[in-house]
N, C-alpha and C positions, 0 to 999 in steps of 0.2 A: 594328735600323734598317738599312736598305739603304745600302750605300756608294755614293757618287756615282761614276759612270764618266765621266771627263773625255775630251774629244776630243783636246786637246793634251797633250803629255807632262808628267809630273810635274816634270821639270826646268824646263820653261818656266814652269809654274804657280808653282813655288817662287822662281824668279828674277825673275818679272814685276815685283815691287815695286822691284827694283834698276834697272830701265830708266827712261829719261826719259819724260815725258808725250808728247813728240813721237814717240818710238819706239812707245809703247803705242797712241796714236791712229793713227799711220801704219799699224800692223799691223791695227788694226780696219778702217781705210780700205781695205786690200787685200781684206779679206773683204766689205766693203760693195760694193766694185767688182765682185767676183765675183758677189755676190748680184744686183746690178742687171743685170749682163751676162747671166747665165743666165735671169733672169726675163724680160728683154726678148726673149731668143731663144726663150722658151716652154718651156725645159727646167726644169720645176718641181723635179724630183728633185735636179739639181745646184744649183739656187738654194737649196733647203732645206738642203743640206749646208753651203753657204757661210753661210747665215743662222745656222745652229746654231753654226758656228765664230765668227762675228762676235759673237753673243750671249755665248758663253763668254768671249771676249776682253774684251767690255764688263764682264762680271762680275769678271774678274780685275782690271781697271783700277779698277772701283769699290772693290773690296776694298783695293787698293794705295793708294788716294787718299782713304780714308774720313776722314782727319783734316784734310784740306784742303777746307774748306767751299766756297770759290769754285770750285775745280777740280771737286769732286764734283758741284756743281750743274750745271756745264757738261757733264760726262760723262753725268749722268742725263738731261739734256735731249736730248743727242745720241742716247742709247739709246731714249728715248721717241719721238723723231721716226722713227728707224729702224723701231721696232716698229709705229708708226702707219702707216708707208708699206706695210709688208708684211702686217700683220695687222689694222689698224684701218680699212681702207677709205680710207686717205690723207685723213682728215678735216682734216689740217693743210695739205693741198694742196701737199705737198712736191714740188719739181721735182727729179728724180733727178740732173740735171746739176749743180744747185747743191749737192745733198747730196755728190756726188762731189768737187766743188771744195773744199768744207769740209775733207774728209780729205786732199786733195792738198796743202793748206797744211802739214799736219804732215809729210807725206813730204818736201816741199821743205826743211823745217827740218833734215832728216837728211842732205841732200846735201852733200858736201864743197865747200868754197868755193875 
């Protein structure tokens, strides 16, 4: 069986479960932001790289939160919306500004008070 080649470092992947959900979702949000930015600028190559990184972080986050049903449901919905926007023809009619605002909320939770 072929071994999975990760984009992010093994250290990050191994430590991911130790980070708060705000940290996890905030980092996903950074890649979502890059995905949206490059897609809107018409640079599909750079958008695809950011999309791949976002999906990998989603997968790490799903794995780290598999025992928390409510949290897992929210993460899976966010991943599904992201995938629908980029690969499903945006059948959910997701507004990219609202999608970004969702992730910005997690980033704001990380800011020192």
